[in-house]
PDB file of N, H, CA, C and O in Angstrom:
ATOM      1  N   MET A   1     -61.878 -34.630 -28.787  1.00  0.00           N
ATOM      2  CA  MET A   1     -60.627 -33.781 -29.636  1.00  0.00           C
ATOM      3  C   MET A   1     -59.660 -33.551 -28.333  1.00  0.00           C
ATOM      4  O   MET A   1     -59.918 -32.612 -27.580  1.00  0.00           O
ATOM      5  N   PRO A   2     -58.612 -34.362 -28.084  1.00  0.00           N
ATOM      6  CA  PRO A   2     -57.966 -33.822 -26.826  1.00  0.00           C
ATOM      7  C   PRO A   2     -56.824 -33.157 -27.461  1.00  0.00           C
ATOM      8  O   PRO A   2     -56.419 -33.554 -28.553  1.00  0.00           O
ATOM      9  N   ILE A   3     -56.147 -31.933 -26.704  1.00  0.00           N
ATOM     10  H   ILE A   3     -56.477 -31.610 -25.817  1.00  0.00           H
ATOM     11  CA  ILE A   3     -55.100 -31.232 -27.107  1.00  0.00           C
ATOM     12  C   ILE A   3     -53.892 -31.178 -26.069  1.00  0.00           C
ATOM     13  O   ILE A   3     -54.064 -30.538 -25.031  1.00  0.00           O
ATOM     14  N   VAL A   4     -52.910 -31.697 -26.254  1.00  0.00           N
ATOM     15  H   VAL A   4     -52.771 -32.217 -27.097  1.00  0.00           H
ATOM     16  CA  VAL A   4     -51.921 -31.836 -25.339  1.00  0.00           C
ATOM     17  C   VAL A   4     -50.850 -30.484 -25.700  1.00  0.00           C
ATOM     18  O   VAL A   4     -50.403 -30.230 -26.818  1.00  0.00           O
ATOM     19  N   THR A   5     -50.581 -29.704 -24.418  1.00  0.00           N
ATOM     20  H   THR A   5     -50.944 -29.911 -23.509  1.00  0.00           H
ATOM     21  CA  THR A   5     -49.456 -28.783 -24.799  1.00  0.00           C
ATOM     22  C   THR A   5     -48.268 -29.309 -23.635  1.00  0.00           C
ATOM     23  O   THR A   5     -48.449 -29.456 -22.426  1.00  0.00           O
ATOM     24  N   ILE A   6     -46.876 -29.562 -24.501  1.00  0.00           N
ATOM     25  H   ILE A   6     -46.729 -29.443 -25.483  1.00  0.00           H
ATOM     26  CA  ILE A   6     -46.100 -29.752 -23.707  1.00  0.00           C
ATOM     27  C   ILE A   6     -44.901 -28.643 -23.703  1.00  0.00           C
ATOM     28  O   ILE A   6     -44.232 -28.381 -24.702  1.00  0.00           O
ATOM     29  N   GLN A   7     -44.762 -28.131 -22.628  1.00  0.00           N
ATOM     30  H   GLN A   7     -45.306 -28.344 -21.817  1.00  0.00           H
ATOM     31  CA  GLN A   7     -43.932 -26.791 -22.584  1.00  0.00           C
ATOM     32  C   GLN A   7     -42.243 -27.345 -22.182  1.00  0.00           C
ATOM     33  O   GLN A   7     -41.979 -28.024 -21.189  1.00  0.00           O
ATOM     34  N   ILE A   8     -41.579 -27.036 -22.854  1.00  0.00           N
ATOM     35  H   ILE A   8     -41.792 -26.485 -23.661  1.00  0.00           H
ATOM     36  CA  ILE A   8     -39.884 -27.071 -22.722  1.00  0.00           C
ATOM     37  C   ILE A   8     -39.359 -26.138 -22.747  1.00  0.00           C
ATOM     38  O   ILE A   8     -39.960 -25.139 -23.143  1.00  0.00           O
ATOM     39  N   THR A   9     -37.880 -26.050 -22.296  1.00  0.00           N
ATOM     40  H   THR A   9     -37.392 -26.861 -21.974  1.00  0.00           H
ATOM     41  CA  THR A   9     -36.900 -24.869 -22.512  1.00  0.00           C
ATOM     42  C   THR A   9     -36.614 -25.178 -23.955  1.00  0.00           C
ATOM     43  O   THR A   9     -36.801 -26.218 -24.587  1.00  0.00           O
ATOM     44  N   ARG A  10     -36.082 -23.941 -24.344  1.00  0.00           N
ATOM     45  H   ARG A  10     -35.930 -23.096 -23.830  1.00  0.00           H
ATOM     46  CA  ARG A  10     -35.442 -23.553 -25.821  1.00  0.00           C
ATOM     47  C   ARG A  10     -34.054 -24.012 -25.585  1.00  0.00           C
ATOM     48  O   ARG A  10     -33.283 -23.114 -25.246  1.00  0.00           O
ATOM     49  N   GLU A  11     -33.495 -25.359 -25.700  1.00  0.00           N
ATOM     50  H   GLU A  11     -34.122 -26.088 -25.976  1.00  0.00           H
ATOM     51  CA  GLU A  11     -32.040 -25.748 -25.797  1.00  0.00           C
ATOM     52  C   GLU A  11     -31.520 -26.663 -26.513  1.00  0.00           C
ATOM     53  O   GLU A  11     -30.679 -27.477 -26.131  1.00  0.00           O
ATOM     54  N   GLY A  12     -32.121 -26.552 -27.873  1.00  0.00           N
ATOM     55  H   GLY A  12     -32.805 -25.891 -28.183  1.00  0.00           H
ATOM     56  CA  GLY A  12     -31.543 -27.481 -28.986  1.00  0.00           C
ATOM     57  C   GLY A  12     -32.478 -29.064 -28.862  1.00  0.00           C
ATOM     58  O   GLY A  12     -31.919 -30.150 -29.012  1.00  0.00           O
ATOM     59  N   THR A  13     -33.548 -28.957 -28.650  1.00  0.00           N
ATOM     60  H   THR A  13     -34.002 -28.074 -28.528  1.00  0.00           H
ATOM     61  CA  THR A  13     -34.242 -30.163 -28.716  1.00  0.00           C
ATOM     62  C   THR A  13     -34.354 -30.402 -29.912  1.00  0.00           C
ATOM     63  O   THR A  13     -34.955 -29.545 -30.560  1.00  0.00           O
ATOM     64  N   THR A  14     -33.861 -31.561 -30.617  1.00  0.00           N
ATOM     65  H   THR A  14     -33.373 -32.257 -30.091  1.00  0.00           H
ATOM     66  CA  THR A  14     -33.785 -32.161 -31.925  1.00  0.00           C
ATOM     67  C   THR A  14     -35.519 -32.384 -32.512  1.00  0.00           C
ATOM     68  O   THR A  14     -36.527 -32.329 -31.808  1.00  0.00           O
ATOM     69  N   PRO A  15     -35.454 -32.610 -33.822  1.00  0.00           N
ATOM     70  CA  PRO A  15     -36.865 -32.711 -34.305  1.00  0.00           C
ATOM     71  C   PRO A  15     -37.220 -33.933 -34.158  1.00  0.00           C
ATOM     72  O   PRO A  15     -38.434 -34.134 -34.193  1.00  0.00           O
ATOM     73  N   GLU A  16     -36.258 -35.183 -33.942  1.00  0.00           N
ATOM     74  H   GLU A  16     -35.272 -35.019 -33.914  1.00  0.00           H
ATOM     75  CA  GLU A  16     -36.510 -36.513 -33.625  1.00  0.00           C
ATOM     76  C   GLU A  16     -37.130 -36.582 -32.311  1.00  0.00           C
ATOM     77  O   GLU A  16     -38.107 -37.303 -32.109  1.00  0.00           O
ATOM     78  N   GLN A  17     -36.525 -35.758 -31.287  1.00  0.00           N
ATOM     79  H   GLN A  17     -35.731 -35.173 -31.452  1.00  0.00           H
ATOM     80  CA  GLN A  17     -36.791 -35.680 -29.694  1.00  0.00           C
ATOM     81  C   GLN A  17     -38.403 -35.096 -29.763  1.00  0.00           C
ATOM     82  O   GLN A  17     -39.316 -35.761 -29.273  1.00  0.00           O
ATOM     83  N   LYS A  18     -38.589 -34.082 -30.272  1.00  0.00           N
ATOM     84  H   LYS A  18     -37.847 -33.541 -30.670  1.00  0.00           H
ATOM     85  CA  LYS A  18     -40.114 -33.568 -30.634  1.00  0.00           C
ATOM     86  C   LYS A  18     -40.930 -34.518 -31.251  1.00  0.00           C
ATOM     87  O   LYS A  18     -42.008 -34.651 -30.672  1.00  0.00           O
ATOM     88  N   ALA A  19     -40.769 -35.243 -32.262  1.00  0.00           N
ATOM     89  H   ALA A  19     -39.893 -35.135 -32.733  1.00  0.00           H
ATOM     90  CA  ALA A  19     -41.442 -36.447 -32.688  1.00  0.00           C
ATOM     91  C   ALA A  19     -41.800 -37.394 -31.694  1.00  0.00           C
ATOM     92  O   ALA A  19     -42.909 -37.918 -31.587  1.00  0.00           O
ATOM     93  N   ALA A  20     -40.627 -37.626 -30.839  1.00  0.00           N
ATOM     94  H   ALA A  20     -39.726 -37.201 -30.927  1.00  0.00           H
ATOM     95  CA  ALA A  20     -41.122 -38.774 -29.618  1.00  0.00           C
ATOM     96  C   ALA A  20     -41.994 -38.316 -28.776  1.00  0.00           C
ATOM     97  O   ALA A  20     -42.759 -39.103 -28.218  1.00  0.00           O
ATOM     98  N   LEU A  21     -42.042 -37.001 -28.532  1.00  0.00           N
ATOM     99  H   LEU A  21     -41.421 -36.362 -28.985  1.00  0.00           H
ATOM    100  CA  LEU A  21     -42.932 -36.520 -27.562  1.00  0.00           C
ATOM    101  C   LEU A  21     -44.038 -36.463 -28.218  1.00  0.00           C
ATOM    102  O   LEU A  21     -44.960 -36.883 -27.519  1.00  0.00           O
ATOM    103  N   ILE A  22     -44.359 -36.141 -29.223  1.00  0.00           N
ATOM    104  H   ILE A  22     -43.610 -35.800 -29.791  1.00  0.00           H
ATOM    105  CA  ILE A  22     -45.673 -36.161 -29.985  1.00  0.00           C
ATOM    106  C   ILE A  22     -46.100 -37.591 -30.240  1.00  0.00           C
ATOM    107  O   ILE A  22     -47.283 -37.837 -30.005  1.00  0.00           O
ATOM    108  N   LYS A  23     -45.362 -38.536 -30.666  1.00  0.00           N
ATOM    109  H   LYS A  23     -44.401 -38.336 -30.857  1.00  0.00           H
ATOM    110  CA  LYS A  23     -45.895 -39.939 -30.502  1.00  0.00           C
ATOM    111  C   LYS A  23     -46.225 -40.387 -29.124  1.00  0.00           C
ATOM    112  O   LYS A  23     -47.275 -41.010 -28.965  1.00  0.00           O
ATOM    113  N   GLY A  24     -45.518 -40.162 -28.197  1.00  0.00           N
ATOM    114  H   GLY A  24     -44.665 -39.656 -28.326  1.00  0.00           H
ATOM    115  CA  GLY A  24     -45.710 -40.659 -26.827  1.00  0.00           C
ATOM    116  C   GLY A  24     -46.798 -40.015 -26.046  1.00  0.00           C
ATOM    117  O   GLY A  24     -47.036 -40.510 -24.945  1.00  0.00           O
ATOM    118  N   ALA A  25     -47.383 -39.160 -26.372  1.00  0.00           N
ATOM    119  H   ALA A  25     -47.190 -38.757 -27.267  1.00  0.00           H
ATOM    120  CA  ALA A  25     -48.240 -38.349 -25.745  1.00  0.00           C
ATOM    121  C   ALA A  25     -49.569 -38.625 -26.519  1.00  0.00           C
ATOM    122  O   ALA A  25     -50.683 -38.479 -26.018  1.00  0.00           O
ATOM    123  N   THR A  26     -49.353 -38.996 -27.664  1.00  0.00           N
ATOM    124  H   THR A  26     -48.447 -39.115 -28.071  1.00  0.00           H
ATOM    125  CA  THR A  26     -50.621 -39.514 -28.457  1.00  0.00           C
ATOM    126  C   THR A  26     -50.788 -41.031 -28.118  1.00  0.00           C
ATOM    127  O   THR A  26     -51.923 -41.483 -27.970  1.00  0.00           O
ATOM    128  N   ASP A  27     -49.838 -41.719 -28.010  1.00  0.00           N
ATOM    129  H   ASP A  27     -48.916 -41.352 -28.130  1.00  0.00           H
ATOM    130  CA  ASP A  27     -50.074 -43.119 -27.427  1.00  0.00           C
ATOM    131  C   ASP A  27     -50.660 -43.194 -26.119  1.00  0.00           C
ATOM    132  O   ASP A  27     -51.628 -43.939 -25.967  1.00  0.00           O
ATOM    133  N   LEU A  28     -50.223 -42.547 -25.176  1.00  0.00           N
ATOM    134  H   LEU A  28     -49.437 -41.942 -25.300  1.00  0.00           H
ATOM    135  CA  LEU A  28     -50.629 -42.454 -23.923  1.00  0.00           C
ATOM    136  C   LEU A  28     -52.246 -42.111 -23.803  1.00  0.00           C
ATOM    137  O   LEU A  28     -53.023 -42.853 -23.202  1.00  0.00           O
ATOM    138  N   LEU A  29     -52.610 -40.982 -24.408  1.00  0.00           N
ATOM    139  H   LEU A  29     -51.979 -40.380 -24.897  1.00  0.00           H
ATOM    140  CA  LEU A  29     -54.073 -40.799 -24.450  1.00  0.00           C
ATOM    141  C   LEU A  29     -54.792 -41.963 -25.168  1.00  0.00           C
ATOM    142  O   LEU A  29     -55.943 -42.213 -24.810  1.00  0.00           O
ATOM    143  N   ALA A  30     -54.189 -42.744 -26.207  1.00  0.00           N
ATOM    144  H   ALA A  30     -53.254 -42.541 -26.498  1.00  0.00           H
ATOM    145  CA  ALA A  30     -54.935 -43.701 -26.808  1.00  0.00           C
ATOM    146  C   ALA A  30     -54.925 -44.905 -25.930  1.00  0.00           C
ATOM    147  O   ALA A  30     -55.856 -45.709 -25.985  1.00  0.00           O
ATOM    148  N   ASN A  31     -53.986 -45.055 -25.180  1.00  0.00           N
ATOM    149  H   ASN A  31     -53.230 -44.402 -25.136  1.00  0.00           H
ATOM    150  CA  ASN A  31     -53.760 -46.082 -24.321  1.00  0.00           C
ATOM    151  C   ASN A  31     -54.836 -46.247 -22.817  1.00  0.00           C
ATOM    152  O   ASN A  31     -55.405 -47.263 -22.418  1.00  0.00           O
ATOM    153  N   VAL A  32     -54.841 -44.865 -22.222  1.00  0.00           N
ATOM    154  H   VAL A  32     -54.379 -44.039 -22.546  1.00  0.00           H
ATOM    155  CA  VAL A  32     -55.177 -44.547 -21.159  1.00  0.00           C
ATOM    156  C   VAL A  32     -56.525 -44.185 -21.286  1.00  0.00           C
ATOM    157  O   VAL A  32     -57.339 -44.710 -20.526  1.00  0.00           O
ATOM    158  N   LEU A  33     -56.875 -43.403 -22.091  1.00  0.00           N
ATOM    159  H   LEU A  33     -56.214 -42.977 -22.709  1.00  0.00           H
ATOM    160  CA  LEU A  33     -58.488 -42.737 -22.491  1.00  0.00           C
ATOM    161  C   LEU A  33     -59.341 -43.309 -23.529  1.00  0.00           C
ATOM    162  O   LEU A  33     -60.538 -43.105 -23.732  1.00  0.00           O
ATOM    163  N   ASN A  34     -58.334 -44.227 -24.287  1.00  0.00           N
ATOM    164  H   ASN A  34     -57.361 -44.392 -24.122  1.00  0.00           H
ATOM    165  CA  ASN A  34     -58.887 -44.623 -25.614  1.00  0.00           C
ATOM    166  C   ASN A  34     -59.406 -43.574 -26.669  1.00  0.00           C
ATOM    167  O   ASN A  34     -60.379 -43.740 -27.405  1.00  0.00           O
ATOM    168  N   LYS A  35     -58.486 -42.324 -26.612  1.00  0.00           N
ATOM    169  H   LYS A  35     -57.696 -42.189 -26.015  1.00  0.00           H
ATOM    170  CA  LYS A  35     -58.656 -41.627 -27.710  1.00  0.00           C
ATOM    171  C   LYS A  35     -58.031 -41.861 -28.821  1.00  0.00           C
ATOM    172  O   LYS A  35     -56.873 -42.278 -28.776  1.00  0.00           O
ATOM    173  N   PRO A  36     -58.710 -41.628 -30.100  1.00  0.00           N
ATOM    174  CA  PRO A  36     -58.157 -41.743 -31.152  1.00  0.00           C
ATOM    175  C   PRO A  36     -57.065 -40.960 -31.797  1.00  0.00           C
ATOM    176  O   PRO A  36     -57.303 -39.754 -31.867  1.00  0.00           O
ATOM    177  N   PRO A  37     -55.941 -41.350 -32.278  1.00  0.00           N
ATOM    178  CA  PRO A  37     -54.741 -40.515 -32.404  1.00  0.00           C
ATOM    179  C   PRO A  37     -55.189 -39.289 -33.431  1.00  0.00           C
ATOM    180  O   PRO A  37     -54.856 -38.104 -33.397  1.00  0.00           O
ATOM    181  N   ALA A  38     -56.161 -40.069 -34.463  1.00  0.00           N
ATOM    182  H   ALA A  38     -56.431 -41.032 -34.490  1.00  0.00           H
ATOM    183  CA  ALA A  38     -56.111 -39.260 -35.565  1.00  0.00           C
ATOM    184  C   ALA A  38     -56.901 -37.743 -35.161  1.00  0.00           C
ATOM    185  O   ALA A  38     -56.784 -36.731 -35.852  1.00  0.00           O
ATOM    186  N   LEU A  39     -57.811 -37.838 -33.753  1.00  0.00           N
ATOM    187  H   LEU A  39     -57.906 -38.659 -33.191  1.00  0.00           H
ATOM    188  CA  LEU A  39     -58.123 -36.534 -33.409  1.00  0.00           C
ATOM    189  C   LEU A  39     -57.449 -36.057 -32.208  1.00  0.00           C
ATOM    190  O   LEU A  39     -58.040 -35.326 -31.413  1.00  0.00           O
ATOM    191  N   THR A  40     -55.989 -36.510 -31.996  1.00  0.00           N
ATOM    192  H   THR A  40     -55.509 -37.103 -32.642  1.00  0.00           H
ATOM    193  CA  THR A  40     -55.328 -36.065 -30.926  1.00  0.00           C
ATOM    194  C   THR A  40     -54.371 -35.234 -31.434  1.00  0.00           C
ATOM    195  O   THR A  40     -53.722 -35.533 -32.437  1.00  0.00           O
ATOM    196  N   PHE A  41     -54.188 -33.943 -30.668  1.00  0.00           N
ATOM    197  H   PHE A  41     -54.715 -33.699 -29.853  1.00  0.00           H
ATOM    198  CA  PHE A  41     -53.313 -32.776 -31.099  1.00  0.00           C
ATOM    199  C   PHE A  41     -52.224 -32.648 -29.984  1.00  0.00           C
ATOM    200  O   PHE A  41     -52.526 -32.677 -28.791  1.00  0.00           O
ATOM    201  N   VAL A  42     -50.892 -32.500 -30.451  1.00  0.00           N
ATOM    202  H   VAL A  42     -50.646 -32.477 -31.420  1.00  0.00           H
ATOM    203  CA  VAL A  42     -50.070 -32.108 -29.468  1.00  0.00           C
ATOM    204  C   VAL A  42     -49.325 -30.879 -29.923  1.00  0.00           C
ATOM    205  O   VAL A  42     -48.955 -30.725 -31.087  1.00  0.00           O
ATOM    206  N   VAL A  43     -49.168 -30.206 -29.172  1.00  0.00           N
ATOM    207  H   VAL A  43     -49.469 -30.331 -28.226  1.00  0.00           H
ATOM    208  CA  VAL A  43     -48.359 -28.819 -29.093  1.00  0.00           C
ATOM    209  C   VAL A  43     -47.246 -28.562 -28.487  1.00  0.00           C
ATOM    210  O   VAL A  43     -47.269 -28.422 -27.264  1.00  0.00           O
ATOM    211  N   ILE A  44     -46.098 -28.452 -29.166  1.00  0.00           N
ATOM    212  H   ILE A  44     -46.079 -28.566 -30.159  1.00  0.00           H
ATOM    213  CA  ILE A  44     -44.642 -27.975 -28.345  1.00  0.00           C
ATOM    214  C   ILE A  44     -44.470 -26.565 -28.090  1.00  0.00           C
ATOM    215  O   ILE A  44     -44.306 -25.817 -29.054  1.00  0.00           O
ATOM    216  N   GLN A  45     -44.484 -26.147 -27.018  1.00  0.00           N
ATOM    217  H   GLN A  45     -44.616 -26.755 -26.235  1.00  0.00           H
ATOM    218  CA  GLN A  45     -44.158 -24.804 -26.798  1.00  0.00           C
ATOM    219  C   GLN A  45     -42.727 -24.799 -26.329  1.00  0.00           C
ATOM    220  O   GLN A  45     -42.355 -25.589 -25.461  1.00  0.00           O
ATOM    221  N   GLU A  46     -41.689 -23.677 -27.043  1.00  0.00           N
ATOM    222  H   GLU A  46     -41.991 -23.036 -27.748  1.00  0.00           H
ATOM    223  CA  GLU A  46     -40.564 -24.016 -26.273  1.00  0.00           C
ATOM    224  C   GLU A  46     -40.524 -22.475 -25.892  1.00  0.00           C
ATOM    225  O   GLU A  46     -40.980 -21.581 -26.605  1.00  0.00           O
ATOM    226  N   VAL A  47     -39.776 -22.262 -24.390  1.00  0.00           N
ATOM    227  H   VAL A  47     -39.406 -22.989 -23.811  1.00  0.00           H
ATOM    228  CA  VAL A  47     -39.640 -21.300 -23.582  1.00  0.00           C
ATOM    229  C   VAL A  47     -38.244 -20.849 -23.580  1.00  0.00           C
ATOM    230  O   VAL A  47     -37.263 -21.571 -23.762  1.00  0.00           O
ATOM    231  N   GLU A  48     -38.246 -19.616 -23.362  1.00  0.00           N
ATOM    232  H   GLU A  48     -39.043 -19.030 -23.214  1.00  0.00           H
ATOM    233  CA  GLU A  48     -36.611 -19.250 -23.446  1.00  0.00           C
ATOM    234  C   GLU A  48     -36.527 -19.419 -21.951  1.00  0.00           C
ATOM    235  O   GLU A  48     -37.496 -19.290 -21.202  1.00  0.00           O
ATOM    236  N   MET A  49     -35.178 -19.747 -21.529  1.00  0.00           N
ATOM    237  H   MET A  49     -34.391 -19.852 -22.137  1.00  0.00           H
ATOM    238  CA  MET A  49     -34.593 -20.148 -20.259  1.00  0.00           C
ATOM    239  C   MET A  49     -35.057 -19.203 -19.376  1.00  0.00           C
ATOM    240  O   MET A  49     -35.808 -19.548 -18.464  1.00  0.00           O
ATOM    241  N   GLU A  50     -34.625 -17.752 -19.552  1.00  0.00           N
ATOM    242  H   GLU A  50     -34.014 -17.472 -20.293  1.00  0.00           H
ATOM    243  CA  GLU A  50     -34.912 -16.387 -18.860  1.00  0.00           C
ATOM    244  C   GLU A  50     -36.330 -16.447 -18.553  1.00  0.00           C
ATOM    245  O   GLU A  50     -36.675 -15.610 -17.718  1.00  0.00           O
ATOM    246  N   ASN A  51     -37.424 -17.350 -19.082  1.00  0.00           N
ATOM    247  H   ASN A  51     -37.144 -18.029 -19.760  1.00  0.00           H
ATOM    248  CA  ASN A  51     -38.626 -17.183 -18.955  1.00  0.00           C
ATOM    249  C   ASN A  51     -39.337 -18.461 -18.118  1.00  0.00           C
ATOM    250  O   ASN A  51     -40.558 -18.557 -17.995  1.00  0.00           O
ATOM    251  N   TRP A  52     -38.335 -19.469 -17.540  1.00  0.00           N
ATOM    252  H   TRP A  52     -37.343 -19.391 -17.640  1.00  0.00           H
ATOM    253  CA  TRP A  52     -38.602 -20.524 -16.719  1.00  0.00           C
ATOM    254  C   TRP A  52     -37.858 -20.607 -15.426  1.00  0.00           C
ATOM    255  O   TRP A  52     -36.696 -20.236 -15.259  1.00  0.00           O
ATOM    256  N   GLY A  53     -38.818 -21.242 -14.337  1.00  0.00           N
ATOM    257  H   GLY A  53     -39.762 -21.543 -14.473  1.00  0.00           H
ATOM    258  CA  GLY A  53     -38.539 -21.032 -13.178  1.00  0.00           C
ATOM    259  C   GLY A  53     -38.650 -22.396 -12.467  1.00  0.00           C
ATOM    260  O   GLY A  53     -39.548 -23.147 -12.846  1.00  0.00           O
ATOM    261  N   VAL A  54     -37.895 -22.760 -11.555  1.00  0.00           N
ATOM    262  H   VAL A  54     -37.165 -22.150 -11.247  1.00  0.00           H
ATOM    263  CA  VAL A  54     -38.309 -23.945 -10.732  1.00  0.00           C
ATOM    264  C   VAL A  54     -37.751 -23.711  -9.387  1.00  0.00           C
ATOM    265  O   VAL A  54     -36.781 -22.989  -9.157  1.00  0.00           O
ATOM    266  N   ASP A  55     -38.481 -24.419  -8.453  1.00  0.00           N
ATOM    267  H   ASP A  55     -39.269 -25.006  -8.640  1.00  0.00           H
ATOM    268  CA  ASP A  55     -38.329 -24.148  -7.235  1.00  0.00           C
ATOM    269  C   ASP A  55     -38.002 -22.604  -6.448  1.00  0.00           C
ATOM    270  O   ASP A  55     -37.218 -22.390  -5.524  1.00  0.00           O
ATOM    271  N   GLY A  56     -38.731 -21.820  -7.035  1.00  0.00           N
ATOM    272  H   GLY A  56     -39.369 -21.993  -7.786  1.00  0.00           H
ATOM    273  CA  GLY A  56     -38.356 -20.398  -6.746  1.00  0.00           C
ATOM    274  C   GLY A  56     -37.174 -19.848  -7.252  1.00  0.00           C
ATOM    275  O   GLY A  56     -36.627 -18.964  -6.593  1.00  0.00           O
ATOM    276  N   LEU A  57     -36.659 -20.239  -8.368  1.00  0.00           N
ATOM    277  H   LEU A  57     -37.103 -20.957  -8.903  1.00  0.00           H
ATOM    278  CA  LEU A  57     -35.491 -20.151  -9.066  1.00  0.00           C
ATOM    279  C   LEU A  57     -35.410 -19.966 -10.457  1.00  0.00           C
ATOM    280  O   LEU A  57     -36.116 -20.737 -11.108  1.00  0.00           O
ATOM    281  N   PRO A  58     -34.764 -19.182 -11.063  1.00  0.00           N
ATOM    282  CA  PRO A  58     -34.732 -18.933 -12.436  1.00  0.00           C
ATOM    283  C   PRO A  58     -34.022 -20.332 -12.762  1.00  0.00           C
ATOM    284  O   PRO A  58     -33.258 -20.827 -11.933  1.00  0.00           O
ATOM    285  N   ALA A  59     -34.277 -20.930 -13.928  1.00  0.00           N
ATOM    286  H   ALA A  59     -34.898 -20.528 -14.601  1.00  0.00           H
ATOM    287  CA  ALA A  59     -34.028 -22.317 -14.215  1.00  0.00           C
ATOM    288  C   ALA A  59     -32.465 -22.621 -14.390  1.00  0.00           C
ATOM    289  O   ALA A  59     -31.963 -23.661 -13.966  1.00  0.00           O
ATOM    290  N   ALA A  60     -31.786 -21.683 -15.011  1.00  0.00           N
ATOM    291  H   ALA A  60     -32.194 -20.837 -15.355  1.00  0.00           H
ATOM    292  CA  ALA A  60     -30.404 -21.610 -14.951  1.00  0.00           C
ATOM    293  C   ALA A  60     -29.766 -21.733 -13.795  1.00  0.00           C
ATOM    294  O   ALA A  60     -28.932 -22.594 -13.517  1.00  0.00           O
ATOM    295  N   GLU A  61     -30.235 -20.698 -12.981  1.00  0.00           N
ATOM    296  H   GLU A  61     -30.913 -19.998 -13.207  1.00  0.00           H
ATOM    297  CA  GLU A  61     -29.402 -20.665 -11.449  1.00  0.00           C
ATOM    298  C   GLU A  61     -29.955 -21.894 -10.739  1.00  0.00           C
ATOM    299  O   GLU A  61     -29.215 -22.226  -9.813  1.00  0.00           O
ATOM    300  N   HIS A  62     -31.085 -22.718 -10.892  1.00  0.00           N
ATOM    301  H   HIS A  62     -31.687 -22.449 -11.644  1.00  0.00           H
ATOM    302  CA  HIS A  62     -31.616 -23.963 -10.446  1.00  0.00           C
ATOM    303  C   HIS A  62     -30.763 -25.046 -10.596  1.00  0.00           C
ATOM    304  O   HIS A  62     -30.481 -25.825  -9.686  1.00  0.00           O
ATOM    305  N   ARG A  63     -30.313 -25.109 -11.829  1.00  0.00           N
ATOM    306  H   ARG A  63     -30.541 -24.476 -12.569  1.00  0.00           H
ATOM    307  CA  ARG A  63     -29.317 -26.074 -12.328  1.00  0.00           C
ATOM    308  C   ARG A  63     -27.873 -25.695 -11.994  1.00  0.00           C
ATOM    309  O   ARG A  63     -27.101 -26.635 -11.806  1.00  0.00           O
ATOM    310  N   ARG A  64     -27.461 -24.610 -11.907  1.00  0.00           N
ATOM    311  H   ARG A  64     -28.088 -23.846 -12.059  1.00  0.00           H
ATOM    312  CA  ARG A  64     -26.108 -24.530 -11.320  1.00  0.00           C
ATOM    313  C   ARG A  64     -26.072 -25.025 -10.034  1.00  0.00           C
ATOM    314  O   ARG A  64     -25.182 -25.801  -9.688  1.00  0.00           O
ATOM    315  N   GLN A  65     -27.127 -24.583  -9.136  1.00  0.00           N
ATOM    316  H   GLN A  65     -27.851 -23.952  -9.417  1.00  0.00           H
ATOM    317  CA  GLN A  65     -27.035 -25.120  -7.646  1.00  0.00           C
ATOM    318  C   GLN A  65     -27.440 -26.645  -7.588  1.00  0.00           C
ATOM    319  O   GLN A  65     -27.256 -27.242  -6.527  1.00  0.00           O
ATOM    320  N   ALA A  66     -27.929 -27.244  -8.566  1.00  0.00           N
ATOM    321  H   ALA A  66     -28.079 -26.759  -9.428  1.00  0.00           H
ATOM    322  CA  ALA A  66     -27.926 -28.394  -8.581  1.00  0.00           C
ATOM    323  C   ALA A  66     -26.689 -29.324  -8.852  1.00  0.00           C
ATOM    324  O   ALA A  66     -26.282 -30.301  -8.224  1.00  0.00           O
ATOM    325  N   ALA A  67     -26.220 -28.710  -9.988  1.00  0.00           N
ATOM    326  H   ALA A  67     -26.550 -27.916 -10.498  1.00  0.00           H
ATOM    327  CA  ALA A  67     -25.038 -29.347 -10.305  1.00  0.00           C
ATOM    328  C   ALA A  67     -23.966 -29.075  -9.269  1.00  0.00           C
ATOM    329  O   ALA A  67     -23.150 -29.968  -9.041  1.00  0.00           O
ATOM    330  N   ALA A  68     -23.899 -28.018  -8.674  1.00  0.00           N
ATOM    331  H   ALA A  68     -24.561 -27.292  -8.859  1.00  0.00           H
ATOM    332  CA  ALA A  68     -22.881 -27.943  -7.529  1.00  0.00           C
ATOM    333  C   ALA A  68     -23.141 -28.956  -6.392  1.00  0.00           C
ATOM    334  O   ALA A  68     -22.219 -29.429  -5.728  1.00  0.00           O
ATOM    335  N   LYS A  69     -24.181 -29.204  -6.239  1.00  0.00           N
ATOM    336  H   LYS A  69     -24.930 -28.820  -6.779  1.00  0.00           H
ATOM    337  CA  LYS A  69     -24.692 -30.270  -4.965  1.00  0.00           C
ATOM    338  C   LYS A  69     -24.242 -31.519  -5.489  1.00  0.00           C
ATOM    339  O   LYS A  69     -23.764 -32.340  -4.706  1.00  0.00           O
ATOM    340  N   SER A  70     -24.337 -31.800  -6.820  1.00  0.00           N
ATOM    341  H   SER A  70     -24.725 -31.133  -7.457  1.00  0.00           H
ATOM    342  CA  SER A  70     -24.097 -33.312  -7.208  1.00  0.00           C
ATOM    343  C   SER A  70     -22.495 -33.227  -7.226  1.00  0.00           C
ATOM    344  O   SER A  70     -21.925 -34.278  -6.934  1.00  0.00           O
ATOM    345  N   SER A  71     -21.893 -32.394  -7.455  1.00  0.00           N
ATOM    346  H   SER A  71     -22.356 -31.540  -7.692  1.00  0.00           H
ATOM    347  CA  SER A  71     -20.330 -32.554  -7.559  1.00  0.00           C
ATOM    348  C   SER A  71     -19.582 -32.120  -6.447  1.00  0.00           C
ATOM    349  O   SER A  71     -18.352 -32.116  -6.390  1.00  0.00           O
ATOM    350  N   GLY A  72     -20.561 -31.660  -5.336  1.00  0.00           N
ATOM    351  H   GLY A  72     -21.560 -31.663  -5.383  1.00  0.00           H
ATOM    352  CA  GLY A  72     -19.798 -31.536  -3.995  1.00  0.00           C
ATOM    353  C   GLY A  72     -20.041 -32.388  -2.936  1.00  0.00           C
ATOM    354  O   GLY A  72     -19.415 -32.260  -1.884  1.00  0.00           O
TER     355      GLY A  72
END
C-alpha cells in the first residue's frame, strides 16, 4: 500500500490540477512498480509560501531573484 505525499505551495492550485497530480502519481506507481491503483494513496499538502524555501532563500525571494535574472 504505497502512500505518496506531494507538497506544493498554497497558490491557487485548481481542483483539476490536483486531480491530475493524483492520477499521475498513481499511474507512475502502477507503471513502474506494478502497484495496484486501488491500494495507492496520494496526499497533497499545501504549504504557505512563508514556510517554503529553496536555494537558501524564502520561496518568494528566490522567485524575485529568478525573475530579475531572466528579465535582466
